[in-house]
ROMI-368097 format. One record per residue (C-alpha): x, y, z; chain; residue number from 1. Coordinates in Angstrom, 1 decimal, decimal comma. Example, Ala and Ser with C-alpha at 12.3 -4.5 7.8 and 13.67 -1.06 7.14 Angstrom:
% ROMI-368097
> 12,3 | -4,5 | 7,8 | A | 1
> 13,7 | -1,1 | 7,1 | A | 2
***
This chain:
% ROMI-368097
> 86,5 | -27,1 | 58,0 | A | 1
> 86,3 | -23,7 | 56,1 | A | 2
> 86,0 | -24,1 | 52,6 | A | 3
> 89,1 | -23,9 | 50,2 | A | 4
> 89,3 | -20,6 | 48,5 | A | 5
> 91,3 | -20,7 | 45,0 | A | 6
> 91,8 | -17,4 | 43,5 | A | 7
> 92,3 | -17,2 | 39,6 | A | 8
> 96,2 | -18,3 | 38,5 | A | 9
> 96,3 | -14,6 | 37,0 | A | 10
> 95,6 | -12,7 | 40,7 | A | 11
> 98,2 | -15,6 | 42,2 | A | 12
> 100,9 | -12,9 | 42,2 | A | 13
> 102,1 | -10,2 | 44,7 | A | 14
> 102,3 | -7,6 | 41,4 | A | 15
> 98,5 | -8,3 | 41,2 | A | 16
> 97,5 | -5,6 | 43,4 | A | 17
> 100,4 | -3,2 | 43,1 | A | 18
> 99,5 | -3,0 | 39,2 | A | 19
> 95,9 | -1,8 | 40,2 | A | 20
> 97,2 | 0,8 | 42,5 | A | 21
> 99,4 | 1,9 | 39,8 | A | 22
> 97,1 | 2,1 | 37,0 | A | 23
> 94,2 | 3,7 | 39,5 | A | 24
> 97,0 | 6,3 | 40,2 | A | 25
> 97,4 | 7,5 | 36,6 | A | 26
> 94,0 | 8,4 | 35,5 | A | 27
> 93,5 | 11,8 | 36,1 | A | 28
> 91,6 | 13,2 | 38,9 | A | 29
> 87,7 | 12,6 | 37,8 | A | 30
> 86,6 | 16,0 | 38,3 | A | 31
> 88,8 | 17,5 | 35,4 | A | 32
> 86,6 | 15,6 | 32,9 | A | 33
> 84,7 | 17,6 | 30,8 | A | 34
> 80,7 | 18,5 | 30,6 | A | 35
> 80,2 | 15,6 | 28,8 | A | 36
> 82,0 | 13,3 | 31,1 | A | 37
> 85,3 | 12,5 | 28,8 | A | 38
> 88,1 | 12,0 | 31,1 | A | 39
> 91,2 | 11,0 | 29,1 | A | 40
> 91,8 | 8,9 | 26,5 | A | 41
> 94,5 | 5,5 | 25,5 | A | 42
> 95,9 | 3,0 | 28,0 | A | 43
> 95,1 | -0,7 | 28,0 | A | 44
> 92,0 | -2,7 | 28,4 | A | 45
> 94,2 | -5,1 | 31,0 | A | 46
> 92,2 | -6,6 | 34,1 | A | 47
> 93,8 | -4,4 | 36,4 | A | 48
> 93,7 | -1,5 | 34,7 | A | 49
> 89,7 | -2,4 | 34,2 | A | 50
> 90,0 | -2,8 | 38,1 | A | 51
> 91,4 | -0,1 | 38,7 | A | 52
> 89,0 | 2,6 | 36,4 | A | 53
> 85,4 | 1,2 | 38,1 | A | 54
> 86,7 | 1,3 | 41,5 | A | 55
> 87,4 | 4,9 | 40,6 | A | 56
> 83,6 | 5,4 | 38,6 | A | 57
> 85,6 | 5,4 | 35,4 | A | 58
> 84,8 | 3,5 | 32,2 | A | 59
> 86,2 | 2,7 | 28,7 | A | 60
> 83,4 | 3,7 | 25,7 | A | 61
> 85,0 | 4,2 | 22,6 | A | 62
> 83,8 | 2,9 | 18,5 | A | 63
> 85,9 | 1,3 | 16,3 | A | 64
> 88,9 | 2,4 | 14,9 | A | 65
> 89,0 | 4,9 | 18,3 | A | 66
> 91,8 | 4,9 | 21,1 | A | 67
> 90,4 | 3,4 | 24,3 | A | 68
> 88,6 | 6,4 | 25,4 | A | 69
> 88,1 | 6,8 | 29,2 | A | 70
> 84,8 | 8,7 | 30,8 | A | 71
> 83,3 | 9,1 | 34,3 | A | 72
> 79,3 | 11,0 | 33,9 | A | 73
> 77,8 | 13,7 | 36,2 | A | 74
> 75,3 | 13,4 | 37,5 | A | 75
> 75,0 | 9,2 | 37,4 | A | 76
> 72,6 | 7,5 | 37,4 | A | 77
> 72,5 | 4,6 | 39,7 | A | 78
> 70,1 | 1,8 | 41,5 | A | 79
> 69,8 | 1,2 | 45,2 | A | 80
> 68,9 | -2,4 | 45,1 | A | 81
> 67,6 | -2,2 | 48,0 | A | 82
> 64,6 | 0,5 | 46,6 | A | 83
> 64,7 | -1,2 | 43,1 | A | 84
> 60,7 | -1,7 | 42,4 | A | 85
> 59,1 | -3,2 | 39,2 | A | 86
> 56,4 | -0,8 | 37,7 | A | 87
> 52,6 | -2,9 | 38,3 | A | 88
> 51,9 | -3,4 | 34,9 | A | 89
> 55,7 | -5,0 | 33,9 | A | 90
> 54,6 | -7,3 | 37,3 | A | 91
> 51,6 | -8,5 | 35,2 | A | 92
> 53,3 | -9,1 | 31,9 | A | 93
> 55,9 | -10,6 | 33,7 | A | 94
> 53,4 | -12,8 | 35,4 | A | 95
> 52,2 | -14,6 | 32,7 | A | 96
> 56,0 | -15,0 | 30,7 | A | 97
> 57,9 | -17,9 | 32,0 | A | 98
> 61,0 | -16,6 | 31,7 | A | 99
> 63,8 | -19,2 | 33,3 | A | 100
> 66,5 | -17,0 | 35,1 | A | 101
> 70,5 | -17,8 | 35,3 | A | 102
> 73,4 | -16,6 | 36,4 | A | 103
> 76,8 | -16,9 | 34,2 | A | 104
> 75,8 | -19,2 | 31,6 | A | 105
> 75,9 | -17,4 | 28,5 | A | 106
> 78,2 | -14,6 | 29,0 | A | 107
> 79,6 | -14,6 | 25,3 | A | 108
> 75,8 | -15,2 | 24,0 | A | 109
> 74,9 | -11,5 | 26,0 | A | 110
> 77,7 | -9,7 | 25,2 | A | 111
> 76,6 | -11,0 | 21,5 | A | 112
> 72,7 | -9,8 | 22,3 | A | 113
> 73,7 | -6,7 | 23,8 | A | 114
> 75,9 | -5,7 | 20,6 | A | 115
> 73,3 | -6,6 | 17,8 | A | 116
> 72,2 | -2,9 | 17,0 | A | 117
> 72,9 | -0,6 | 14,5 | A | 118
> 75,6 | 0,8 | 16,3 | A | 119
> 77,5 | -0,6 | 19,0 | A | 120
> 80,8 | 0,5 | 21,5 | A | 121
> 80,8 | -3,4 | 21,9 | A | 122
> 84,3 | -4,0 | 19,6 | A | 123
> 85,8 | -7,0 | 19,6 | A | 124
> 88,9 | -5,5 | 22,3 | A | 125
> 85,9 | -4,8 | 24,5 | A | 126
> 84,5 | -8,0 | 23,9 | A | 127
> 88,1 | -9,8 | 24,5 | A | 128
> 88,6 | -7,7 | 27,4 | A | 129
> 85,4 | -8,3 | 29,4 | A | 130
> 85,2 | -11,9 | 28,6 | A | 131
> 88,6 | -12,3 | 30,7 | A | 132
> 87,1 | -10,3 | 33,3 | A | 133
> 84,8 | -12,8 | 33,6 | A | 134
> 86,8 | -15,9 | 33,3 | A | 135
> 88,5 | -14,2 | 36,5 | A | 136
> 84,9 | -13,7 | 38,0 | A | 137
> 84,9 | -10,1 | 38,3 | A | 138
> 82,1 | -9,9 | 35,1 | A | 139
> 78,9 | -11,6 | 35,3 | A | 140
> 75,8 | -11,7 | 33,5 | A | 141
> 72,2 | -12,4 | 33,9 | A | 142
> 70,2 | -14,3 | 31,5 | A | 143
> 66,4 | -14,5 | 30,7 | A | 144
> 65,5 | -17,9 | 28,7 | A | 145
> 62,1 | -18,4 | 27,2 | A | 146
> 61,1 | -21,7 | 25,7 | A | 147
> 65,0 | -22,7 | 25,8 | A | 148
> 66,3 | -19,8 | 23,5 | A | 149
> 68,1 | -17,2 | 25,2 | A | 150
> 65,6 | -13,9 | 24,8 | A | 151
> 67,4 | -11,2 | 27,0 | A | 152
> 70,3 | -10,5 | 29,3 | A | 153
> 72,6 | -7,8 | 31,0 | A | 154
> 76,2 | -8,4 | 32,0 | A | 155
> 78,4 | -5,7 | 34,4 | A | 156
> 81,3 | -5,9 | 37,0 | A | 157
> 81,2 | -6,6 | 40,3 | A | 158
> 84,0 | -5,0 | 43,0 | A | 159
> 83,3 | -5,1 | 46,5 | A | 160
> 79,9 | -3,8 | 47,4 | A | 161
> 79,4 | -2,4 | 44,0 | A | 162
> 78,2 | -3,8 | 40,5 | A | 163
> 78,4 | -1,9 | 37,3 | A | 164
> 75,9 | -2,2 | 34,7 | A | 165
> 77,2 | -2,0 | 31,3 | A | 166
> 74,6 | -3,1 | 28,8 | A | 167
> 71,1 | -5,2 | 28,0 | A | 168
> 69,3 | -6,3 | 25,5 | A | 169
> 66,1 | -8,2 | 24,9 | A | 170
> 64,1 | -9,7 | 22,1 | A | 171
> 61,3 | -10,5 | 23,8 | A | 172
> 58,9 | -8,2 | 25,9 | A | 173
> 60,1 | -7,6 | 29,6 | A | 174
> 63,2 | -10,2 | 29,7 | A | 175
> 65,6 | -7,4 | 29,9 | A | 176
> 63,5 | -5,9 | 32,8 | A | 177
> 62,7 | -9,7 | 34,2 | A | 178
> 67,3 | -9,7 | 34,5 | A | 179
> 67,0 | -6,4 | 36,1 | A | 180
> 64,6 | -7,4 | 38,8 | A | 181
> 66,9 | -10,7 | 39,4 | A | 182
> 70,4 | -9,3 | 39,5 | A | 183
> 68,8 | -6,9 | 41,9 | A | 184
> 67,6 | -9,5 | 43,9 | A | 185
> 71,1 | -11,3 | 43,8 | A | 186
> 73,0 | -7,7 | 44,9 | A | 187
> 70,8 | -7,9 | 47,7 | A | 188
> 71,3 | -11,2 | 48,9 | A | 189
> 75,2 | -10,5 | 48,5 | A | 190
> 75,1 | -7,6 | 50,4 | A | 191
> 76,2 | -4,9 | 47,4 | A | 192
> 74,8 | -1,6 | 48,2 | A | 193
> 75,1 | 0,3 | 45,0 | A | 194
> 74,1 | -0,8 | 41,3 | A | 195
> 75,8 | 1,7 | 38,6 | A | 196
> 73,7 | 2,2 | 35,9 | A | 197
> 76,2 | 5,3 | 34,2 | A | 198
> 73,4 | 6,7 | 32,0 | A | 199
> 70,0 | 8,0 | 32,8 | A | 200
> 67,3 | 6,3 | 31,1 | A | 201
> 63,7 | 5,7 | 31,2 | A | 202
> 63,7 | 2,1 | 31,3 | A | 203
> 66,1 | 2,2 | 34,6 | A | 204
> 64,2 | 5,6 | 36,2 | A | 205
> 61,0 | 3,7 | 36,3 | A | 206
> 62,6 | 1,1 | 38,1 | A | 207
> 63,6 | 3,3 | 40,8 | A | 208
> 66,5 | 4,8 | 39,2 | A | 209
> 68,4 | 7,9 | 40,6 | A | 210
> 70,8 | 11,0 | 39,5 | A | 211
> 73,4 | 11,9 | 41,8 | A | 212
> 76,2 | 13,9 | 41,7 | A | 213
> 79,7 | 13,4 | 41,3 | A | 214
> 80,6 | 13,8 | 45,0 | A | 215
> 77,7 | 11,9 | 46,2 | A | 216
> 78,5 | 9,2 | 43,7 | A | 217
> 82,0 | 9,0 | 44,3 | A | 218
> 81,3 | 9,1 | 47,7 | A | 219
> 78,8 | 6,2 | 48,1 | A | 220
> 81,2 | 4,2 | 45,7 | A | 221
> 84,2 | 4,9 | 47,8 | A | 222
> 82,0 | 3,4 | 51,5 | A | 223
> 81,3 | 0,3 | 48,8 | A | 224
> 84,3 | -0,9 | 48,1 | A | 225
> 85,6 | 0,0 | 51,8 | A | 226
> 86,8 | -3,3 | 53,7 | A | 227
> 83,0 | -3,3 | 56,0 | A | 228
> 82,5 | -5,2 | 59,5 | A | 229
> 82,0 | -9,2 | 59,4 | A | 230
> 78,6 | -10,0 | 59,0 | A | 231
> 76,6 | -13,0 | 57,5 | A | 232
> 76,0 | -11,6 | 54,0 | A | 233
> 77,3 | -13,5 | 51,3 | A | 234
> 79,8 | -11,7 | 50,0 | A | 235
> 81,4 | -11,5 | 53,5 | A | 236
> 80,9 | -15,1 | 53,8 | A | 237
> 82,5 | -16,2 | 50,5 | A | 238
> 86,2 | -15,6 | 52,1 | A | 239
> 85,6 | -16,5 | 55,6 | A | 240
> 88,3 | -19,4 | 55,3 | A | 241
> 90,7 | -16,8 | 54,6 | A | 242
> 90,3 | -13,7 | 56,3 | A | 243
> 93,6 | -12,5 | 55,5 | A | 244
> 93,2 | -13,0 | 51,8 | A | 245
> 90,0 | -11,3 | 52,3 | A | 246
> 92,0 | -8,5 | 53,6 | A | 247
> 95,1 | -8,2 | 51,4 | A | 248
> 92,4 | -8,5 | 48,5 | A | 249
> 89,5 | -6,7 | 49,1 | A | 250
> 87,7 | -5,3 | 47,4 | A | 251
> 89,3 | -7,2 | 43,9 | A | 252
> 88,5 | -10,2 | 45,3 | A | 253
> 85,9 | -12,7 | 42,3 | A | 254
> 82,7 | -14,1 | 43,2 | A | 255
> 82,9 | -17,8 | 44,3 | A | 256
> 79,7 | -19,0 | 45,1 | A | 257
> 77,5 | -20,0 | 42,5 | A | 258
> 73,6 | -19,9 | 42,6 | A | 259
> 70,2 | -20,9 | 41,1 | A | 260
> 67,1 | -18,7 | 40,2 | A | 261
> 64,6 | -20,8 | 41,5 | A | 262
> 60,8 | -19,7 | 42,3 | A | 263
> 61,8 | -16,1 | 42,0 | A | 264
> 64,8 | -15,9 | 44,1 | A | 265
> 68,0 | -17,0 | 44,3 | A | 266
> 69,8 | -20,1 | 45,7 | A | 267
> 72,9 | -20,9 | 46,6 | A | 268
> 74,5 | -24,2 | 45,2 | A | 269
> 76,5 | -26,2 | 47,1 | A | 270
***
């Protein structure tokens, strides 16, 4: 018997997809962004607006007291999950650190950890908006624990076969890198082909990050959001019980499967 597929109540409306499409049409062309990547301001952080923005390679980034500012950087830093690699020194150090890796078990704590710095764009409005995305199954966190304490994590947005990394933190060396390594393994399992890292950092580039010009990035993003042929990867199988639903909502489908990280790999929970 096919599994029962239940969408979050907020998505169970014929207006959800039209709302995403309406917000998408409201953004200016990304080519009109200035040299710093600033595109426009205003709008809302409602879930359909955020889905529309990310699907076009646009993300919010603003400080407390500012209007919502929307950005689309070029060139763009990305990781291709199949090309991820962990530096040898980091691998040796991680081997001596008994991190326990989890998925979606401490999302709000991860946001708090990412915001715990002198200057942060993670305002209360951002926290509220992304927590809502998490409850609907679009935002996800990977956590690293040591002796029962949260010592690192990252979070981002999943749409179709793309994942948009937002922020990460660590309080113990190698914890955030352990989360990134685990994330890329999960993305490969789910058939995700593009991990957007937004801005170039030494941390990302040492693990296989590459820089893409706007046309290349947006072309890869469009491909990642296109309806792919049926296959045996987890993302396709998740909605095999209702192919019409998958067709109607693609790529704006929340993750349904839960996972546990064990012996360095992810295993699907029944």
